[in-house]
C-alpha angles and dihedrals in degrees: 000000000000116000125227120215126223138185130185130177123206136165130228127193095226127088112265096261093051092042090053093050093050093043093054089066100031095054097054096097098036090050092048089051089062094041104264139117130192111267106167141013114210137171102294097350147071120213122208131192130191117283110251116264127194138258100049093242090064090051091052089049089063095066112134095033114123142140132205128191115200126195120203131166111265119229091233092048131270121058137309110219121200118190113189141153147105129284140161114292092248091064099037096093093055092044090051093049112103091201090060089062103029093058090061095042094040085225131138122242114248122235 
């Protein structure tokens, strides 16, 4: 199945390390809603992979789906958060919606 890409930019008031720590918990449900779960915490980023689906052939069908959340210092202070990745077309609209993510992070979308 073809994958659709998405990218959303948000801002958080916290410094990058604190923003990343809070986001790891705050994004559990929004990520689940678009088919992802946290798979790795790195320096300045969170990596997500598709939630397992059964039977196995559905899981294999998900190849190419991924999501990364990056945390960078914002010029005006706080943190610039970039959420990007690729998902199935049916979940792309929700994944591309800044409101979907900002509600959980209590952040404002950047212009």
